[in-house]
C-alpha positions as CSV (number, residue, x, y, z in Angstrom):
1,M,17.8,-10.7,-32.1
2,R,16.4,-13.3,-29.8
3,C,18.5,-14.6,-26.9
4,R,19.4,-18.3,-27.6
5,R,20.3,-19.0,-24.0
6,C,17.1,-17.4,-22.5
7,A,14.8,-19.8,-20.6
8,K,11.7,-21.0,-22.3
9,A,9.7,-20.7,-19.0
10,G,10.0,-19.1,-15.6
11,R,8.4,-17.8,-12.5
12,I,7.9,-14.4,-10.9
13,I,6.7,-14.3,-7.3
14,F,5.7,-11.1,-5.7
15,T,5.0,-10.6,-2.0
16,A,1.6,-9.0,-1.5
17,S,-0.5,-8.5,1.6
18,I,-4.1,-8.6,2.7
19,W,-3.9,-4.9,2.4
20,G,-3.8,-5.4,-1.4
21,R,-7.4,-6.7,-1.1
22,T,-8.8,-4.3,1.5
23,A,-8.2,-0.9,3.0
24,A,-8.2,0.9,6.3
25,A,-7.8,4.4,7.6
26,E,-4.2,5.4,8.4
27,F,-2.9,2.7,5.9
28,S,-3.4,4.5,2.6
29,A,0.2,4.5,1.3
30,Y,0.8,0.9,2.3
31,S,-2.5,-0.3,1.0
32,A,-2.0,1.6,-2.3
33,S,1.4,-0.1,-2.8
34,K,0.0,-3.5,-2.1
35,H,-3.0,-2.9,-4.4
36,A,-0.4,-2.0,-7.1
37,I,1.4,-5.3,-6.6
38,V,-1.8,-7.3,-7.0
39,G,-2.7,-5.4,-10.1
40,M,0.8,-5.8,-11.6
41,T,0.7,-9.5,-10.8
42,R,-2.6,-9.9,-12.6
43,S,-1.4,-7.9,-15.6
44,L,1.9,-9.6,-15.9
45,A,0.3,-13.0,-15.6
46,M,-1.8,-12.2,-18.6
47,E,1.1,-10.8,-20.6
48,L,3.6,-13.5,-19.8
49,G,1.5,-16.6,-19.3
50,G,1.5,-17.4,-23.0
51,K,5.3,-17.3,-23.0
52,G,5.5,-20.0,-20.2
53,I,6.2,-17.5,-17.4
54,R,4.0,-17.9,-14.4
55,V,3.4,-14.8,-12.3
56,N,2.0,-15.2,-8.7
57,A,1.7,-13.2,-5.6
58,V,1.7,-14.6,-2.1
59,A,0.3,-12.8,1.0
60,P,2.2,-14.5,3.8
61,G,0.0,-13.0,6.5
62,W,2.6,-11.1,8.4
63,V,6.3,-10.6,9.0
64,K,7.9,-11.6,12.3
65,T,7.3,-8.6,14.6
66,D,6.4,-8.4,18.2
67,Q,2.8,-7.6,17.2
68,S,2.5,-10.4,14.6
69,M,4.0,-12.9,17.0
70,L,1.4,-11.9,19.6
71,S,-1.3,-12.5,16.9
72,L,0.2,-15.9,16.1
73,E,0.2,-16.8,19.7
74,R,-3.5,-15.9,19.9
75,M,-4.3,-17.9,16.7
76,A,-2.5,-20.9,18.2
77,E,-4.5,-20.7,21.4
78,R,-7.8,-20.4,19.5
79,S,-7.1,-23.2,17.0
80,G,-5.3,-25.5,19.4
81,L,-2.5,-25.9,16.9
82,P,1.2,-25.2,17.8
83,E,2.6,-21.9,16.7
84,K,5.3,-23.7,14.6
85,Q,2.6,-25.6,12.7
86,L,0.8,-22.3,11.8
87,L,4.1,-20.8,10.6
88,D,4.9,-23.9,8.6
89,E,1.5,-23.5,6.8
90,I,2.4,-19.9,5.9
91,I,5.7,-21.0,4.5
92,A,4.2,-23.9,2.6
93,G,2.0,-21.4,0.7
94,Q,5.0,-19.5,-0.5
95,L,6.9,-22.7,-1.4
96,F,3.9,-23.9,-3.4
97,A,4.2,-20.9,-5.7
98,G,8.0,-21.6,-6.1
99,P,10.0,-23.7,-8.6
100,D,8.6,-27.2,-7.9
101,G,5.2,-26.3,-6.5
102,A,2.2,-25.2,-8.5
103,S,2.2,-25.8,-12.2
């Protein structure tokens, strides 16, 4: 029986990583898990797209850690942009994939 109250469309957003597109020594388990997310995203997009369900993955760049904040600081110095602006651009990419973003 089909669910009468089920939505006719929807969105699934996974969090991926650059490690889902590349590889490096000492990162095999992490890289493999992120490759799996990229593959699952692509497969589900093909399976569910015709049902009105968008499936995307975003690779935010990094999570707030001491090392990533040091990297952000260096990027800001090189680009001449404030750190906050760079963080806002990362967040904007995730929001774009969300409810009122990309179509």
